[in-house]
C-alpha positions as CSV (number, residue, x, y, z in Angstrom):
1,M,-33.3,-28.0,-2.0
2,M,-31.0,-25.4,-0.5
3,S,-32.3,-23.3,2.4
4,D,-32.1,-19.5,2.5
5,L,-29.5,-17.3,4.2
6,V,-29.4,-13.6,4.7
7,F,-26.0,-11.9,4.3
8,L,-25.7,-8.3,5.7
9,A,-22.7,-6.1,4.9
10,H,-21.9,-2.5,5.6
11,R,-20.3,-2.1,2.2
12,M,-21.1,-3.7,-1.1
13,P,-18.8,-6.7,-1.3
14,Y,-17.8,-6.2,-4.9
15,P,-15.5,-5.5,-6.4
16,P,-13.2,-7.3,-3.9
17,D,-10.5,-4.6,-4.2
18,K,-9.8,-3.6,-0.7
19,G,-9.7,-4.7,2.9
20,E,-12.9,-6.0,4.3
21,K,-14.6,-6.1,0.9
22,I,-12.2,-8.9,-0.1
23,R,-13.1,-11.0,3.0
24,A,-16.8,-10.3,2.6
25,Y,-16.9,-11.2,-1.1
26,H,-15.2,-14.6,-0.6
27,A,-17.4,-15.5,2.4
28,L,-20.4,-14.5,0.3
29,R,-19.3,-16.7,-2.6
30,H,-18.7,-19.6,-0.2
31,F,-22.2,-19.3,1.2
32,A,-23.8,-18.9,-2.2
33,G,-22.5,-22.4,-3.1
34,R,-24.5,-23.9,-0.2
35,F,-27.5,-21.6,0.4
36,R,-29.9,-19.4,-1.5
37,V,-28.3,-16.1,-0.4
38,H,-30.2,-12.8,0.0
39,L,-27.7,-9.9,0.2
40,G,-28.5,-6.7,1.9
41,C,-25.7,-4.0,1.9
42,L,-25.0,-0.3,1.9
43,V,-23.2,1.3,-1.1
44,D,-20.8,4.1,-0.1
45,D,-19.1,4.3,-3.5
46,R,-21.5,4.8,-6.4
47,E,-18.9,3.5,-8.8
48,D,-19.5,0.1,-7.2
49,E,-23.1,0.0,-8.4
50,K,-22.1,-0.9,-11.9
51,H,-21.0,-4.3,-10.5
52,L,-24.4,-5.2,-9.1
53,P,-24.9,-7.7,-12.0
54,Q,-22.0,-9.8,-10.7
55,L,-23.6,-10.0,-7.3
56,R,-27.0,-10.9,-8.7
57,E,-25.4,-13.8,-10.5
58,I,-24.6,-15.5,-7.3
59,C,-27.4,-14.2,-5.0
60,V,-31.1,-14.9,-5.1
61,S,-31.8,-11.3,-4.3
62,V,-29.7,-8.2,-3.7
63,R,-30.8,-5.0,-1.9
64,A,-28.0,-2.4,-2.3
65,V,-29.0,0.8,-0.5
66,P,-27.0,3.9,-1.5
67,L,-25.3,5.6,1.5
68,N,-25.3,9.3,1.3
69,R,-22.1,10.2,3.2
70,L,-23.3,13.7,4.1
71,F,-26.6,12.4,5.6
72,A,-24.8,9.5,7.3
73,T,-22.3,11.9,8.9
74,A,-25.2,14.1,10.1
75,R,-27.0,11.0,11.4
76,S,-23.8,10.1,13.3
77,G,-23.6,13.5,14.9
78,F,-27.3,13.2,16.0
79,G,-26.6,9.8,17.3
80,I,-23.8,11.1,19.5
81,A,-26.2,13.6,21.0
82,L,-28.5,10.7,21.9
83,G,-25.7,8.7,23.4
84,G,-25.0,6.2,20.5
85,S,-21.9,5.3,18.6
86,I,-20.7,7.0,15.4
87,S,-20.3,3.7,13.6
88,E,-23.7,2.3,14.4
89,N,-25.6,5.5,13.4
90,Y,-23.5,6.0,10.3
91,F,-24.5,2.7,8.8
92,R,-28.2,2.8,10.0
93,D,-30.8,3.0,7.3
94,V,-34.5,2.4,7.5
95,R,-34.7,1.1,4.0
96,L,-32.3,-1.8,4.8
97,T,-34.2,-2.4,8.0
98,S,-37.5,-2.7,6.1
99,W,-35.9,-5.0,3.5
100,L,-34.6,-7.3,6.2
101,A,-38.0,-7.6,7.8
102,D,-39.6,-8.4,4.5
103,T,-37.0,-10.9,3.5
104,V,-37.1,-12.8,6.8
105,G,-40.9,-12.9,6.7
106,R,-41.1,-14.1,3.1
107,F,-38.2,-16.6,3.0
108,R,-37.8,-17.7,6.6
109,P,-34.0,-18.0,6.3
110,E,-32.1,-20.6,8.2
111,G,-29.8,-17.9,9.5
112,I,-28.4,-14.4,9.2
113,F,-24.7,-13.8,8.6
114,V,-23.7,-10.3,9.7
115,F,-20.5,-8.8,8.3
116,S,-19.0,-6.2,10.7
117,S,-20.1,-5.1,14.1
118,A,-21.7,-1.9,12.8
119,M,-24.4,-4.1,11.1
120,A,-25.2,-6.0,14.3
121,P,-28.1,-3.7,15.3
122,Y,-30.0,-4.8,12.2
123,A,-29.9,-8.5,13.3
124,I,-30.3,-8.2,17.1
125,P,-34.1,-8.3,16.9
126,Y,-33.9,-11.7,15.1
127,A,-31.4,-13.3,17.5
128,S,-34.0,-15.0,19.6
129,S,-35.7,-16.7,16.6
130,H,-32.8,-17.2,14.1
131,R,-29.3,-18.5,14.1
132,V,-27.2,-15.3,13.8
133,V,-23.4,-15.2,13.2
134,V,-21.4,-12.0,13.1
135,D,-18.0,-11.7,11.5
136,M,-16.5,-8.7,13.3
137,V,-13.3,-9.2,11.3
138,D,-11.3,-7.0,13.8
139,V,-12.0,-5.6,17.2
140,D,-13.0,-2.3,15.7
141,S,-13.3,-0.5,19.0
142,E,-9.5,-1.0,19.5
143,K,-8.9,1.0,16.3
144,W,-10.8,3.9,17.7
145,R,-8.9,3.6,21.0
146,A,-5.6,3.7,19.1
147,Y,-6.8,6.8,17.2
148,G,-7.5,8.5,20.5
149,M,-4.1,7.7,21.8
150,R,-2.4,9.2,18.7
151,T,-4.6,12.3,18.4
152,Q,-4.6,15.6,20.2
153,W,-7.5,17.2,22.1
154,P,-10.4,17.5,21.4
155,M,-10.5,14.7,18.8
156,N,-8.9,12.3,21.2
157,R,-11.9,12.6,23.5
158,L,-14.3,11.8,20.6
159,Y,-12.3,8.8,19.6
160,A,-12.1,7.5,23.1
161,R,-15.8,7.9,23.4
162,E,-16.4,6.0,20.2
163,A,-14.1,3.2,21.4
164,H,-16.2,2.8,24.6
165,K,-19.5,2.9,22.8
166,L,-18.4,0.5,20.0
167,L,-17.0,-2.0,22.5
168,A,-20.4,-2.0,24.2
169,L,-22.0,-2.8,20.9
170,E,-19.5,-5.5,20.1
171,R,-20.1,-7.1,23.5
172,K,-23.9,-6.9,23.0
173,A,-23.6,-8.6,19.7
174,A,-21.4,-11.3,21.1
175,K,-24.0,-11.9,23.9
176,F,-27.0,-12.0,21.6
177,F,-25.6,-13.9,18.6
178,E,-24.7,-17.6,18.4
179,H,-21.1,-16.9,17.2
180,S,-18.8,-13.9,16.8
181,L,-15.9,-14.4,14.4
182,F,-12.6,-12.6,13.9
183,V,-9.8,-12.6,11.3
184,S,-7.0,-14.1,13.4
185,R,-6.2,-15.8,16.6
186,A,-4.7,-12.5,17.9
187,E,-8.0,-10.6,17.4
188,R,-10.0,-13.4,18.9
189,D,-7.8,-13.5,22.0
190,L,-8.0,-9.7,22.3
191,F,-11.8,-9.9,22.3
192,H,-11.7,-12.8,24.8
193,S,-10.0,-10.4,27.2
194,L,-12.5,-7.6,26.5
195,A,-15.7,-9.8,26.6
196,P,-14.9,-12.8,28.8
197,E,-18.6,-13.4,29.3
198,S,-18.9,-14.6,25.6
199,T,-15.7,-16.7,25.5
200,S,-17.5,-19.9,24.5
201,R,-19.0,-18.3,21.4
202,I,-16.0,-16.6,20.0
203,G,-13.9,-18.0,17.1
204,Y,-11.9,-17.0,14.1
205,Y,-11.1,-17.9,10.5
206,E,-8.1,-16.4,8.7
207,N,-8.1,-14.5,5.4
208,G,-7.0,-16.1,2.2
209,V,-5.7,-14.7,-1.1
210,D,-6.8,-15.5,-4.7
211,L,-3.7,-17.5,-5.6
212,D,-4.6,-17.8,-9.3
213,Y,-5.2,-14.1,-9.7
214,F,-2.2,-13.0,-7.6
215,S,0.4,-15.3,-9.2
216,P,4.0,-14.7,-10.4
217,A,3.1,-16.9,-13.3
218,H,1.3,-14.0,-15.0
219,S,3.2,-11.7,-17.3
220,F,2.8,-7.9,-16.9
221,G,4.4,-4.8,-18.5
222,N,6.7,-2.9,-16.2
223,P,5.1,0.3,-15.0
224,F,8.4,1.6,-13.5
225,G,10.4,2.3,-16.6
226,G,13.5,0.5,-15.4
227,K,13.6,2.2,-12.0
228,T,14.1,0.2,-8.7
229,A,10.6,0.4,-7.3
230,I,9.7,0.2,-3.6
231,V,5.9,-0.3,-3.4
232,F,3.2,0.3,-0.9
233,T,-0.4,-0.7,-1.8
234,G,-3.7,0.2,-0.1
235,T,-6.6,2.5,0.2
236,M,-4.9,5.8,0.6
237,S,-7.6,7.6,2.5
238,Y,-7.3,5.1,5.4
239,R,-5.5,6.8,8.3
240,P,-3.0,4.0,9.2
241,N,-2.0,3.9,5.5
242,V,-1.6,7.6,5.3
243,E,0.6,7.7,8.4
244,A,2.7,4.7,7.1
245,V,3.6,6.3,3.8
246,E,4.2,9.7,5.3
247,W,6.7,8.2,7.7
248,F,8.4,6.1,5.1
249,A,8.6,8.8,2.4
250,R,9.9,11.5,4.7
251,R,12.0,9.6,7.3
252,V,13.1,6.3,5.7
253,F,13.2,6.7,1.9
254,P,15.8,9.5,1.8
255,R,18.3,7.2,3.6
256,I,17.6,4.4,1.1
257,R,17.9,6.7,-1.9
258,A,21.3,7.9,-0.7
259,R,22.5,4.4,-1.3
260,H,20.4,3.5,-4.3
261,S,20.1,6.6,-6.6
262,K,17.6,4.7,-9.0
263,A,15.2,3.8,-6.2
264,E,11.7,5.2,-6.3
265,F,8.9,4.9,-3.8
266,W,5.5,4.1,-5.4
267,I,2.3,4.6,-3.4
268,V,-0.4,2.6,-5.2
269,G,-4.0,2.9,-4.2
270,A,-7.3,4.7,-4.6
271,N,-8.4,8.0,-2.9
272,P,-5.1,9.4,-1.8
273,A,-5.6,11.9,1.0
274,S,-4.2,15.4,0.6
275,A,-1.3,14.5,2.8
276,V,-0.5,11.6,0.5
277,A,-0.8,13.6,-2.7
278,R,1.7,16.1,-1.3
279,L,4.3,13.4,-1.0
280,S,4.6,13.3,-4.8
281,R,6.5,16.6,-4.5
282,L,9.3,14.7,-2.9
283,P,12.2,13.4,-5.0
284,S,11.4,10.0,-6.6
285,V,8.1,9.6,-4.8
286,R,5.2,8.6,-7.0
287,V,1.5,8.6,-6.1
288,T,-0.7,6.7,-8.6
289,G,-4.2,7.1,-7.2
290,R,-6.6,4.3,-8.3
291,V,-5.1,1.8,-10.7
292,A,-7.0,-0.7,-12.9
293,D,-4.8,-3.6,-11.8
294,V,-2.4,-3.6,-8.8
295,R,-0.6,-6.7,-10.0
296,P,1.9,-5.1,-12.4
297,Y,3.1,-2.9,-9.6
298,L,3.6,-5.9,-7.4
299,A,5.1,-8.1,-10.0
300,H,7.8,-5.6,-10.9
301,A,8.5,-4.3,-7.4
302,A,12.0,-4.7,-6.1
303,C,10.6,-4.6,-2.6
304,V,7.1,-4.2,-1.1
305,V,6.8,-2.4,2.2
306,A,4.2,-2.3,5.0
307,P,5.5,0.2,7.5
308,L,2.3,0.3,9.6
309,F,2.3,1.4,13.2
310,M,-1.4,1.1,13.7
311,A,-3.0,-2.0,12.2
312,R,-5.9,-4.3,12.9
313,G,-6.2,-7.9,11.7
314,V,-4.6,-9.5,8.7
315,Q,-3.2,-7.1,6.1
316,N,-4.4,-8.2,2.6
317,K,-1.7,-6.1,1.1
318,I,0.9,-8.3,2.7
319,L,-0.8,-11.6,1.5
320,E,-1.1,-10.3,-2.0
321,A,2.5,-9.3,-2.2
322,M,3.6,-12.6,-0.8
323,A,1.4,-14.4,-3.3
324,M,3.2,-12.5,-6.1
325,A,6.5,-13.9,-4.7
326,R,7.8,-10.4,-3.7
327,P,10.1,-9.8,-0.8
328,V,8.1,-7.9,1.8
329,V,9.5,-5.7,4.7
330,V,7.1,-5.1,7.5
331,T,6.8,-3.6,11.0
332,S,5.6,-5.8,13.9
333,A,2.2,-4.1,13.9
334,A,1.6,-5.0,10.2
335,C,2.2,-8.7,10.7
336,E,0.9,-9.2,14.3
337,A,-2.1,-11.2,13.1
338,L,-0.1,-13.5,10.9
339,S,1.0,-16.9,12.1
340,P,4.6,-17.3,13.5
341,F,5.3,-19.5,10.5
342,A,4.3,-16.8,8.0
343,R,6.4,-14.2,9.7
344,Q,9.5,-16.3,8.9
345,D,8.9,-15.5,5.3
346,L,8.8,-11.7,5.7
347,L,11.5,-9.3,6.8
348,L,10.6,-7.8,10.1
349,A,12.1,-4.4,11.0
350,N,11.5,-1.8,13.7
351,E,11.7,2.0,13.0
352,T,15.5,2.3,13.3
353,E,16.1,-0.8,11.2
354,F,13.6,-0.3,8.4
355,A,15.9,1.6,5.9
356,D,18.7,-1.1,6.4
357,A,16.2,-3.9,5.9
358,V,14.9,-2.5,2.6
359,T,18.4,-1.8,1.5
360,S,19.4,-5.4,2.2
361,V,16.6,-6.5,-0.1
362,L,17.7,-4.2,-2.9
363,T,21.2,-5.4,-2.7
364,G,20.1,-9.0,-3.1
365,E,20.7,-10.3,0.4
366,H,17.3,-12.1,0.5
367,A,17.0,-13.6,-2.9
368,D,14.9,-16.5,-1.8
369,L,12.4,-14.5,0.3
370,G,9.8,-14.0,-2.4
371,R,9.7,-17.7,-3.3
372,R,9.3,-18.7,0.3
373,A,6.6,-16.1,0.7
374,R,4.6,-17.6,-2.2
375,A,5.0,-21.1,-0.8
376,R,3.8,-19.9,2.6
377,V,0.5,-18.4,1.4
378,E,-0.1,-21.4,-0.8
379,Q,0.1,-23.5,2.4
380,E,-1.8,-21.3,4.9
381,H,-3.9,-18.8,3.0
382,R,-6.0,-20.6,0.4
383,W,-9.6,-19.2,0.6
384,S,-11.0,-22.7,-0.2
385,R,-9.2,-24.1,2.8
386,N,-9.8,-21.3,5.3
387,L,-13.5,-20.9,4.4
388,Q,-14.3,-24.5,5.3
389,F,-14.7,-23.2,8.8
390,L,-18.0,-21.5,7.8
391,D,-19.4,-24.9,6.8
392,G,-21.8,-26.1,9.5
393,L,-22.4,-22.7,11.2
394,F,-26.0,-22.6,10.0
395,R,-26.8,-26.3,9.8
396,C,-29.4,-26.7,12.5
397,D,-29.2,-30.5,12.3
398,E,-25.5,-30.6,13.0
399,P,-23.3,-29.4,15.9
400,S,-21.7,-26.0,15.1
401,A,-18.1,-26.1,13.8
402,I,-17.0,-23.3,16.0
403,G,-15.8,-25.4,18.9
404,K,-14.1,-28.1,16.9
405,E,-10.4,-28.4,16.6
406,P,-9.1,-29.4,13.2
407,A,-8.5,-33.1,12.8
408,V,-4.9,-32.3,11.9
409,S,-3.1,-29.7,14.0
410,D,-0.3,-28.8,11.7
411,A,-0.3,-26.1,8.9
412,L,-2.1,-28.5,6.5
413,A,-5.2,-28.8,8.7
414,P,-8.3,-28.7,6.6
415,A,-9.5,-25.4,8.2
416,K,-8.0,-22.7,10.4
417,G,-10.6,-21.2,12.6
418,Y,-11.5,-22.5,16.0
419,L,-11.6,-21.8,19.7
């Protein structure tokens, strides 16, 4: 008989259509094949609630607590006055706290899997009695530090404060919990430097991509009407994405269009910020908003771009484009978390080179890049392969997998995620 496991997430991990929700969903599915999973999460998008039946199919129980953004923001402000972090107070909810206490008491789970550092306070009271693992994904405090460095007074002071407070929470979680996991070797190494006292309990496992879903074998209608499309995908309210498309549309794309009159820049993703929406006024720039399926836009893209200058962890947008066998042009920040091998199958360009790099793709100079990209993600980014690392984390009768090196050290090792 399978034992019980509690899975805590700061956002409902379905549908797996953006960022952390993709990683959370695949980890949840993996655990659901090995444990009786009890999912507790917050819901910050009421549209997601219609997908609760899909989660109940794979979980024994689901508690999805609606998150009122206005109240959560007010709670964060009150938390600041009391000396806490914005993130911790934003995602704090007494209903989820009560559910967790009841679930632990009734089912006596073998362990608790915490997704994101903001959810760590829920599980800290159980760290002395249960095996608790946190997947921080990224060193989130570094994102706030970067915001502070790129923002004017007075917001830079607020962001710097949040970076300090959140790092304290991350270090506390790493100290209390059995393991703290990250999305890449780079993020793990960064946290090593920030929390050396927890070095022996820090590991990582890399993201995957759904290779059957994101596959060039599928046939899709062309949404571009015969134009030469340069595509960016992502959640368009997320600040690094907003800054990336603004820079590309205003500084880079005009230089490309001067050489390719049929070129269009397509910004594909939900919740475009006002600054993104205004870009549609520029010649040949298209802003779609939310789309039902991103794959047609990737399948028919002449080039996919990821001109990010502030990025944490593995960018799913890059893996998905590579899986669709598209040529991808990236900045160094966008691919920092990818392996050196994967970077060989992308086109890396700095600010002054970006227009020329995209142009070289449009003129056919890198005809084999898309095929190589697909082969690379098939080799290194299968979810079934990378999630093997999670096996054993909660098996009390076996040594934990976190300190084990793979039996094979090359790219075909059975799991990537180790100290």
